[in-house]
KEMILO-292366 format. One record per residue: z, x, y of N, C-alpha, C in turn; residue number from 1; chain. Coordinates in steps of 0.001 Angstrom, whole numbers. Each point is the difference from the previous one (the first is absolute). Layout:
# KEMILO-292366
{{Z,X,Y},{Z,X,Y},{Z,X,Y},NUM,A}
...
# end
This chain:
# KEMILO-292366
{{0,839,-1201},{0,-839,1201},{0,872,1248},1,A}
{{-732,-400,986},{-8,724,1274},{601,-869,1091},2,A}
{{478,659,1019},{624,-675,1137},{-788,364,1253},3,A}
{{-433,-999,705},{-860,209,1170},{797,-188,1280},4,A}
{{-171,961,903},{741,6,1260},{-965,-125,1177},5,A}
{{487,-622,1044},{-781,-65,1246},{847,556,1147},6,A}
{{-516,1061,605},{631,551,1204},{-776,-511,1205},7,A}
{{706,-495,988},{-628,-528,1211},{501,791,1198},8,A}
{{-924,468,809},{327,811,1176},{-638,-638,1228},9,A}
{{742,-39,1078},{-528,-525,1255},{-329,1158,915},10,A}
{{-1233,53,414},{-539,1080,818},{-200,-568,1404},11,A}
{{810,423,955},{-25,-601,1338},{-1220,434,791},12,A}
{{-1125,-518,-436},{-1254,254,714},{-724,-1333,110},13,A}
{{-573,-308,1154},{-533,-1349,239},{-1352,-246,-667},14,A}
{{-3,-47,-1289},{-1213,-306,-742},{-36,-1514,-180},15,A}
{{-769,-686,802},{203,-1428,148},{-891,-891,-864},16,A}
{{-1155,513,-472},{-911,-955,-623},{-474,366,-1404},17,A}
{{-315,1276,-255},{-603,379,-1274},{740,1173,-638},18,A}
{{-34,103,-1334},{578,1179,-656},{-778,1266,362},19,A}
{{673,1127,-186},{-627,1296,234},{474,949,-1092},20,A}
{{-910,834,-505},{321,924,-1084},{-72,1435,499},21,A}
{{1098,741,-210},{62,1426,338},{463,720,-1261},22,A}
{{-920,757,-622},{245,546,-1336},{344,-1165,-936},23,A}
{{1118,74,-722},{353,-1106,-896},{1040,-920,627},24,A}
{{141,71,1304},{952,-850,715},{-760,-1140,670},25,A}
{{297,-1210,-402},{-612,-1170,637},{1031,-651,911},26,A}
{{-346,-115,1272},{841,-673,983},{-604,-1372,277},27,A}
{{831,-1030,-124},{-455,-1382,172},{741,-659,1150},28,A}
{{-600,-1015,613},{721,-713,1070},{1298,-592,-520},29,A}
{{1043,126,779},{1305,-527,-397},{37,-1506,212},30,A}
{{766,-725,-822},{132,-1444,205},{730,-294,1303},31,A}
{{-274,-1140,622},{574,-302,1325},{1513,-138,5},32,A}
{{611,-232,-1169},{1454,-203,4},{772,1284,272},33,A}
{{-668,1159,42},{704,1246,286},{218,159,1504},34,A}
{{831,-854,550},{450,76,1387},{-1119,-178,1023},35,A}
{{-1203,-310,-454},{-1102,-135,945},{-450,1315,608},36,A}
{{502,1128,-523},{-382,1314,520},{-1217,488,-775},37,A}
{{-1040,507,681},{-1188,451,-733},{320,1182,-901},38,A}
{{-227,-175,-1290},{310,1036,-960},{-1052,-4,-1101},39,A}
{{18,1050,-781},{-827,54,-1203},{917,160,-1199},40,A}
{{-424,-571,-1129},{774,50,-1234},{-751,850,-1029},41,A}
{{741,823,-726},{-574,713,-1136},{806,-348,-1241},42,A}
{{-680,-472,-1041},{650,-307,-1269},{-489,972,-1066},43,A}
{{919,488,-777},{-318,1003,-1019},{678,-417,-1296},44,A}
{{-793,-200,-1060},{540,-436,-1279},{-119,1108,-1040},45,A}
{{1014,98,-856},{7,1008,-1056},{873,-507,-1144},46,A}
{{-68,695,-1131},{694,-458,-1204},{952,1062,-539},47,A}
{{1028,-477,-695},{867,874,-786},{117,-589,-1399},48,A}
{{373,851,-939},{86,-442,-1391},{1379,-536,-361},49,A}
{{965,142,904},{1367,-424,-315},{716,-369,1296},50,A}
{{1260,-416,-152},{843,-302,1156},{1290,813,-31},51,A}
{{29,1046,-809},{1217,792,-98},{136,922,1212},52,A}
{{1035,847,-27},{272,850,1152},{-1163,941,303},53,A}
{{-602,586,-1026},{-1123,903,220},{-1170,-732,659},54,A}
{{-258,-1220,-451},{-1094,-782,577},{283,-340,1460},55,A}
{{1246,-319,306},{335,-329,1390},{-144,1223,906},56,A}
{{305,1189,-528},{-225,1216,781},{-1491,227,227},57,A}
{{-807,-311,-1014},{-1454,102,138},{-506,-978,1062},58,A}
{{539,-1209,-27},{-382,-1018,986},{334,471,1412},59,A}
{{1211,509,168},{421,454,1321},{-900,1134,500},60,A}
{{-325,936,-885},{-851,1120,393},{-1384,-483,415},61,A}
{{-599,-890,-799},{-1333,-524,319},{13,-742,1323},62,A}
{{1032,-798,187},{165,-783,1227},{104,905,1223},63,A}
{{787,1073,-101},{217,885,1140},{-1208,885,274},64,A}
{{-732,390,-1047},{-1209,803,219},{-1003,-787,832},65,A}
{{-171,-1278,-311},{-930,-821,792},{525,-202,1420},66,A}
{{1299,-143,135},{588,-102,1336},{-280,1258,811},67,A}
{{130,1167,-629},{-288,1257,687},{-1454,59,441},68,A}
{{-923,-459,-852},{-1408,2,376},{-249,-862,1230},69,A}
{{653,-1137,56},{-184,-886,1153},{575,619,1271},70,A}
{{1126,687,-104},{549,657,1185},{-914,1136,446},71,A}
{{-630,684,-964},{-950,1065,364},{-1204,-592,732},72,A}
{{-510,-1125,-492},{-1115,-668,659},{397,-454,1397},73,A}
{{1237,-480,144},{436,-515,1305},{-1,1086,1069},74,A}
{{160,1261,-411},{2,1091,971},{-1355,158,681},75,A}
{{-1063,-510,-621},{-1335,92,589},{-394,-1253,773},76,A}
{{771,-1077,-152},{-379,-1257,645},{-86,176,1519},77,A}
{{-991,-609,648},{-181,216,1437},{1066,-639,873},78,A}
{{780,-918,-556},{1112,-593,741},{1286,207,-789},79,A}
{{1134,-171,673},{1286,142,-675},{41,-924,-1214},80,A}
{{273,569,-1157},{-55,-764,-1244},{1185,376,-883},81,A}
{{679,-1018,-519},{1105,220,-915},{-238,-738,-1302},82,A}
{{488,577,-1089},{100,-734,-1250},{1388,-628,36},83,A}
{{72,-1209,566},{1302,-503,431},{690,-904,-1007},84,A}
{{-722,-501,-976},{629,-877,-986},{-690,246,-1330},85,A}
{{772,188,-1038},{-598,190,-1308},{917,-577,-1065},86,A}
{{-578,-476,-1085},{800,-594,-1064},{-652,288,-1346},87,A}
{{797,-110,-1045},{-474,255,-1355},{591,-1052,-923},88,A}
{{-854,-712,-741},{489,-1014,-934},{-785,92,-1301},89,A}
{{638,-417,-1075},{-654,-130,-1293},{-718,-1346,-14},90,A}
{{-1303,15,-219},{-750,-1258,84},{-409,-536,-1364},91,A}
{{119,813,-1051},{-382,-476,-1328},{805,769,-1036},92,A}
{{1063,-605,-476},{839,708,-967},{701,-942,-938},93,A}
{{-736,-860,-656},{603,-890,-993},{1030,-942,587},94,A}
{{-316,-606,1121},{912,-960,603},{984,585,979},95,A}
{{-74,1317,253},{947,644,919},{-582,172,1393},96,A}
{{-924,-873,371},{-662,124,1294},{1025,92,1123},97,A}
{{-197,964,851},{899,161,1137},{1126,971,-249},98,A}
{{15,666,-1148},{1066,966,-282},{-334,1318,677},99,A}
{{915,692,689},{1367,-483,257},{-9,-1179,963},100,A}
{{1021,-874,-60},{-54,-1290,695},{-402,94,1475},101,A}
{{518,982,699},{-311,86,1431},{-1116,994,280},102,A}
{{-557,611,-1041},{-995,1041,221},{641,1215,654},103,A}
{{-820,890,472},{476,1143,780},{-584,-185,1385},104,A}
{{816,-348,953},{-507,-374,1321},{583,875,1090},105,A}
{{-839,375,938},{426,807,1131},{-610,-600,1263},106,A}
{{683,176,1082},{-562,-476,1267},{468,944,1100},107,A}
{{-888,459,815},{385,830,1141},{-691,-525,1237},108,A}
{{574,283,1142},{-492,-588,1241},{-1065,833,661},109,A}
{{-1235,-242,-315},{-1090,718,649},{-410,-677,1287},110,A}
{{-788,663,774},{-537,-567,1222},{-1510,201,27},111,A}
{{-735,-715,-866},{-1442,170,20},{-566,-453,1342},112,A}
{{-927,759,505},{-603,-368,1271},{-1498,228,-69},113,A}
{{-743,-980,417},{-1447,118,106},{-400,-577,1348},114,A}
{{-867,675,746},{-466,-580,1260},{-562,-1392,-239},115,A}
{{322,-954,845},{-440,-1383,-227},{-1514,-136,76},116,A}
{{-502,-1017,-697},{-1410,-322,95},{-915,828,-877},117,A}
{{578,761,-957},{-836,821,-863},{-598,-870,-1116},118,A}
{{-1326,-80,-124},{-588,-809,-1073},{261,629,-1358},119,A}
{{143,-832,-1041},{317,531,-1333},{-997,1029,-510},120,A}
{{-1304,-216,248},{-969,960,-526},{181,1370,647},121,A}
{{383,36,1280},{254,1275,672},{1227,683,-598},122,A}
{{1039,-783,-280},{1215,557,-594},{-283,574,-1383},123,A}
{{-819,-693,-770},{-338,509,-1330},{-773,1308,94},124,A}
{{-977,35,891},{-805,1212,144},{841,1173,489},125,A}
{{926,-263,907},{884,1063,490},{856,553,-1133},126,A}
{{512,-877,-840},{849,446,-1096},{-811,782,-1039},127,A}
{{-1186,-484,-323},{-847,710,-963},{-357,1398,491},128,A}
{{-328,98,1282},{-342,1299,572},{1218,921,9},129,A}
{{1141,-540,422},{1219,810,83},{466,450,-1382},130,A}
{{-323,-785,-1037},{489,294,-1349},{-872,1007,-744},131,A}
{{-1092,455,578},{-879,925,-713},{714,1278,-461},132,A}
{{844,616,830},{732,1176,-511},{891,-339,-1190},133,A}
{{571,-1199,-10},{820,-440,-1141},{-862,-78,-1253},134,A}
{{-1218,-519,139},{-914,-89,-1135},{-361,1405,-495},135,A}
{{-330,899,922},{-355,1371,-372},{1172,732,-659},136,A}
{{1195,-331,447},{1198,641,-535},{149,-230,-1500},137,A}
{{-431,-1151,-487},{201,-346,-1411},{-789,912,-939},138,A}
{{-1043,665,504},{-836,841,-855},{486,1446,-89},139,A}
{{1046,351,743},{488,1371,-7},{862,273,-1236},140,A}
{{84,1273,-369},{869,389,-1111},{1456,-331,325},141,A}
{{793,-259,-1028},{1389,-429,208},{786,983,860},142,A}
{{-168,1308,-250},{792,974,726},{-379,86,1476},143,A}
{{-1171,-547,356},{-413,-72,1408},{305,-1379,568},144,A}
{{-275,-1028,-782},{200,-1369,467},{1473,-325,228},145,A}
{{864,430,-903},{1406,-412,79},{702,479,1271},146,A}
{{-178,1259,465},{637,375,1265},{-504,-816,1196},147,A}
{{-1281,-381,-21},{-526,-815,1092},{589,-1400,-74},148,A}
{{86,-554,-1210},{621,-1322,-153},{1455,33,450},149,A}
{{677,1097,-311},{1392,142,437},{83,-6,1527},150,A}
{{-924,701,633},{-32,16,1467},{-232,-1402,555},151,A}
{{-893,-753,-627},{-288,-1361,460},{1229,-895,-114},152,A}
{{745,153,-1088},{1193,-837,-172},{1060,337,1036},153,A}
{{153,1287,350},{957,361,1049},{-473,-500,1364},154,A}
{{-1303,20,231},{-524,-574,1243},{310,-1490,64},155,A}
{{-178,-673,-1124},{305,-1434,-55},{1470,-249,328},156,A}
{{883,779,-610},{1434,-175,271},{309,253,1473},157,A}
{{-682,974,575},{263,346,1392},{-456,-1036,1003},158,A}
{{-748,-1008,-453},{-472,-1040,926},{994,-1145,159},159,A}
{{1087,42,-755},{995,-1071,93},{612,9,1403},160,A}
{{-199,-1093,729},{438,-60,1394},{1523,58,140},161,A}
{{727,-189,-1112},{1464,17,75},{577,1404,-67},162,A}
{{-820,996,-303},{496,1362,-141},{316,622,1354},163,A}
{{1051,819,90},{247,768,1225},{-1031,1120,124},164,A}
{{-172,557,1210},{-1046,1011,226},{91,1215,-912},165,A}
{{1225,485,-277},{95,1202,-835},{-461,-279,-1428},166,A}
{{279,-1204,-528},{-486,-344,-1337},{-1528,-56,-18},167,A}
{{-578,-595,1018},{-1464,-86,58},{-621,1389,18},168,A}
{{582,898,776},{-538,1358,57},{164,706,-1352},169,A}
{{1146,-159,-629},{218,637,-1300},{-996,-500,-1032},170,A}
{{-201,-1314,-72},{-920,-560,-983},{-1413,519,222},171,A}
{{-411,41,1259},{-1369,438,291},{-161,1501,-211},172,A}
{{1070,758,245},{-112,1431,-267},{-61,254,-1511},173,A}
{{724,-765,-779},{-95,144,-1452},{-1438,-263,-448},174,A}
{{-635,-1010,594},{-1402,-276,-306},{-877,1190,375},175,A}
{{231,555,1179},{-777,1155,465},{220,1195,-929},176,A}
{{1245,217,-389},{328,1097,-908},{-770,-108,-1309},177,A}
{{-124,-1215,-502},{-733,-207,-1239},{-1461,415,149},178,A}
{{-577,-251,1183},{-1414,309,225},{-238,1487,223},179,A}
{{799,635,877},{-288,1419,239},{405,876,-1186},180,A}
{{962,-458,-797},{324,729,-1226},{-1146,-92,-996},181,A}
{{-623,-1175,-72},{-1160,-157,-881},{-1162,868,472},182,A}
{{-204,76,1311},{-1063,866,518},{242,1451,-412},183,A}
{{1225,456,118},{334,1363,-447},{-333,185,-1476},184,A}
{{302,-1014,-797},{-266,77,-1434},{-1498,54,-286},185,A}
{{-776,-841,686},{-1456,5,-186},{-584,1346,415},186,A}
{{532,568,1087},{-470,1309,476},{507,1152,-866},187,A}
{{1063,-246,-778},{608,1078,-779},{717,1014,861},188,A}
{{586,-474,1112},{655,878,969},{1426,-483,222},189,A}
{{933,953,94},{1400,-318,285},{261,282,1477},190,A}
{{149,-1057,803},{206,147,1441},{1408,-455,375},191,A}
{{512,535,1086},{1259,-506,547},{-238,-1411,522},192,A}
{{1070,-704,284},{-147,-1383,449},{-751,-83,1327},193,A}
{{374,830,949},{-675,-46,1290},{-1474,384,-139},194,A}
{{-287,1010,-809},{-1386,401,-237},{-774,-1105,-722},195,A}
{{678,-736,-875},{-644,-1103,-711},{-412,-1103,960},196,A}
{{878,-311,950},{-310,-1025,999},{-1205,430,828},197,A}
{{-9,1246,426},{-1124,504,800},{-1310,-34,-786},198,A}
{{57,445,-1243},{-1223,34,-813},{-538,-1399,-230},199,A}
{{876,-940,-274},{-438,-1379,-234},{-677,-552,1248},200,A}
{{620,199,1151},{-585,-524,1241},{-1341,647,287},201,A}
{{-84,1318,-170},{-1247,707,282},{-1118,-439,-946},202,A}
{{356,-243,-1268},{-1000,-345,-999},{-675,-1345,315},203,A}
{{783,-927,567},{-534,-1345,221},{-87,-365,1486},204,A}
{{10,1006,841},{-43,-240,1452},{-1282,-709,407},205,A}
{{-1107,385,-568},{-1280,-597,390},{-9,-1497,-302},206,A}
{{526,-388,-1176},{-23,-1416,-381},{1040,-819,772},207,A}
{{1170,577,236},{1079,-737,666},{-192,-24,1515},208,A}
{{-461,1113,553},{-150,100,1445},{1286,466,670},209,A}
{{-31,54,1306},{1161,409,793},{740,-1254,450},210,A}
{{1240,-145,-434},{800,-1202,289},{968,300,1149},211,A}
{{-358,-459,1174},{826,264,1178},{1032,-1103,214},212,A}
{{-360,-1247,-320},{922,-1115,206},{1292,222,-784},213,A}
{{1112,-95,673},{1305,186,-635},{500,1422,20},214,A}
{{-831,940,462},{412,1407,-10},{844,374,1217},215,A}
{{-204,-682,1128},{663,406,1247},{1525,-6,-84},216,A}
{{633,-1039,-571},{1476,49,-88},{509,1198,-788},217,A}
{{-729,413,-1028},{428,1147,-799},{-177,1303,780},218,A}
{{-981,20,893},{-226,1205,810},{1124,219,1012},219,A}
{{701,-1048,351},{1087,122,984},{1380,-124,-636},220,A}
{{72,131,-1329},{1260,-244,-709},{822,1252,-249},221,A}
{{-539,1190,318},{750,1244,-184},{196,411,-1442},222,A}
{{-870,-432,-883},{125,345,-1421},{-383,1462,-236},223,A}
{{790,667,-847},{-246,1416,-284},{234,283,-1472},224,A}
{{-680,1050,-479},{239,548,-1331},{581,1396,165},225,A}
{{642,519,-1026},{664,1299,168},{-644,1113,-818},226,A}
{{-1179,-290,-598},{-679,1026,-780},{-1473,65,380},227,A}
{{-582,1170,-220},{-1419,174,244},{-348,79,1468},228,A}
{{-1297,-10,256},{-466,14,1380},{4,-1409,566},229,A}
{{-140,-99,1290},{-92,-1298,686},{1180,-896,-372},230,A}
{{1195,502,246},{1204,-748,-375},{245,-1193,924},231,A}
{{-386,110,1252},{184,-1102,950},{-1153,-988,-169},232,A}
{{78,-818,-1047},{-1144,-819,-387},{-327,-1074,1044},233,A}
{{995,-525,679},{-274,-989,1046},{-781,625,1149},234,A}
{{379,1213,390},{-693,693,1091},{-1459,261,-370},235,A}
{{-240,476,-1220},{-1378,273,-419},{-817,-1286,-94},236,A}
{{626,-1089,-401},{-705,-1281,-12},{-370,-413,1414},237,A}
{{921,146,931},{-285,-345,1394},{-1188,806,524},238,A}
{{-40,1259,-312},{-1101,853,444},{-1332,-461,-602},239,A}
{{16,-413,-1260},{-1223,-481,-632},{-470,-1314,622},240,A}
{{952,-885,305},{-364,-1266,644},{-622,263,1370},241,A}
{{626,870,756},{-513,314,1331},{-1367,666,-63},242,A}
{{-218,842,-1016},{-1287,693,-140},{-1058,-884,-650},243,A}
{{444,-1089,-640},{-939,-874,-697},{-670,672,-1184},244,A}
{{726,888,-687},{-620,741,-1100},{150,-741,-1333},245,A}
{{-512,612,-1052},{-25,-659,-1314},{1281,180,-797},246,A}
{{989,679,573},{1244,259,-721},{1073,-1068,243},247,A}
{{-346,-1047,739},{1002,-1020,339},{623,-603,-1260},248,A}
{{-827,-398,-951},{531,-645,-1208},{879,967,-794},249,A}
{{-478,1226,-184},{779,976,-764},{1349,256,653},250,A}
{{12,150,1296},{1258,288,686},{902,-1221,75},251,A}
{{-578,-1178,-1},{822,-1208,-89},{668,-77,-1365},252,A}
{{-740,323,-1045},{583,11,-1340},{1114,1037,-116},253,A}
{{-135,1120,710},{1075,1000,-24},{1236,-506,742},254,A}
{{-213,-790,1048},{1149,-636,659},{678,-994,-944},255,A}
{{-802,-746,-730},{556,-946,-973},{755,751,-1094},256,A}
{{-543,1144,-408},{694,846,-975},{1360,437,536},257,A}
{{44,374,1287},{1271,407,606},{980,-1175,32},258,A}
{{-497,-1199,296},{861,-1189,-22},{505,-271,-1409},259,A}
{{-869,156,-967},{403,-188,-1385},{1080,985,-416},260,A}
{{-47,1221,550},{990,1023,-347},{1407,-380,457},261,A}
{{104,-978,885},{1331,-475,385},{568,-937,-1064},262,A}
{{-842,-441,-936},{425,-890,-1076},{198,764,-1295},263,A}
{{-984,780,-392},{130,930,-1127},{-893,1177,332},264,A}
{{575,1196,4},{-634,1099,714},{-732,1005,-853},265,A}
{{129,8,-1313},{-780,910,-817},{173,1444,414},266,A}
{{-1127,669,288},{39,1425,349},{494,237,1413},267,A}
{{9,-1035,816},{453,137,1378},{1498,-278,99},268,A}
{{614,510,1059},{1375,-400,295},{-11,-1422,552},269,A}
{{1115,-721,-144},{36,-1352,551},{-335,-4,1483},270,A}
{{-859,-933,399},{-363,-108,1412},{1145,-638,778},271,A}
{{-67,123,1310},{965,-673,848},{-199,-1498,-141},272,A}
{{929,-773,549},{-89,-1459,-95},{-1329,-507,552},273,A}
{{-616,-907,-736},{-1242,-637,428},{290,-1487,174},274,A}
{{-337,-544,1144},{330,-1395,313},{-800,-965,-871},275,A}
{{492,-1226,-114},{-708,-1021,-757},{-1357,-315,617},276,A}
{{-97,110,1307},{-1287,-258,661},{-1042,1001,-485},277,A}
{{374,1279,-41},{-941,1024,-451},{-281,-160,-1495},278,A}
{{1026,-347,-781},{-221,-265,-1419},{-1018,-1116,-193},279,A}
{{121,-1051,798},{-909,-1138,-107},{-1426,398,367},280,A}
{{-146,776,1078},{-1324,465,414},{-611,886,-1087},281,A}
{{811,903,-540},{-481,911,-1040},{-439,-769,-1241},282,A}
{{781,-1007,-395},{-337,-790,-1187},{-1295,-771,209},283,A}
{{-166,-591,1180},{-1210,-776,276},{-1233,891,19},284,A}
{{113,1182,594},{-1139,920,53},{-368,466,-1408},285,A}
{{993,337,-806},{-277,489,-1344},{-646,-1085,-851},286,A}
{{426,-1242,181},{-607,-1111,-723},{-1480,-114,360},287,A}
{{-315,59,1290},{-1392,-69,447},{-810,1161,-568},288,A}
{{559,1198,73},{-713,1176,-486},{-302,-114,-1498},289,A}
{{994,-366,-782},{-188,-48,-1445},{-1012,-1056,-407},290,A}
{{-15,-1120,682},{-965,-1049,-333},{-1435,468,255},291,A}
{{-177,774,1030},{-1330,549,283},{-355,1125,-966},292,A}
{{980,832,-320},{-266,1161,-856},{-210,-380,-1459},293,A}
{{598,-1088,-448},{-76,-361,-1409},{-1435,-189,-486},294,A}
{{-813,-653,801},{-1395,-222,-395},{-703,1332,-258},295,A}
{{153,915,956},{-657,1306,-136},{576,769,-1173},296,A}
{{1301,-96,-210},{627,753,-1075},{-429,-505,-1366},297,A}
{{-87,-1318,-163},{-449,-555,-1278},{-1440,410,-285},298,A}
{{-858,-45,1034},{-1385,443,-175},{-53,1476,-386},299,A}
{{869,809,622},{68,1427,-330},{409,192,-1459},300,A}
{{1007,-707,-433},{485,144,-1377},{-1050,-462,-1003},301,A}
{{-762,-1019,355},{-1044,-489,-899},{-1063,1069,-212},302,A}
{{-245,812,1032},{-1030,1020,-81},{514,1303,-588},303,A}
{{1273,316,227},{500,1339,-300},{1033,87,-1112},304,A}
{{268,-1074,-682},{1017,72,-1051},{-515,-605,-1301},305,A}
# end
């Protein structure tokens, strides 16, 4: 006898009229009873051969793997998107429909936002276009794909509006760490953390461009490092902004690195106190940078790994 399970996930994206398929994930319009908020539903069915403890662990693992995939996809969505409600029930098991009785249910308070007046076909096309790196990611080898997926999940966690600024920065830096460490591995080179950040930025500078928005507060924040050259990272960023050169993004990332060192410092000594305002600016800039860099990095890995 087999037992069939249905996992249901709510994807807070305004897919209003037709289903859409991204890899093996089908997103369907949500029923109107879900608070009247525009959402998409994904249902995933699978089977187990038993209902014992081992089978329940298998169910939980399968359920969470699909949840992770949806959070990875949400990191590419063009608007703020949360997997905000999900449940798991047994739908065919010899009369045990609905076991466990309440399912496994979670709910978190997201704030999905879409500019008003967007037609459904435009929203679908935007999501399909934005999801292309996610599709390409599935074809990579496990040892390359998994660090990128890990970065995407940390980016997803960092978008929770309830997090304080230092948590957001930590989550996004963990995502960044996963990417530049993978680049070092693909290159077969052992770099220091600061050198890794520089190499990553330089490698994808052409695709990402020079990001000036959000850099000015960091240039006036007095952030410093205590090792290597150019220790006064805020001063060097200010000089790059004033000169309008191509090093603005790299030096902004070094300021963010200095802010991160006030939370966990690695090879650097702990930085002086960094205000929540600067933490918030640093987290927002890093989020923007990583979203732009991810596309180029996935394309690079597809070609070079």
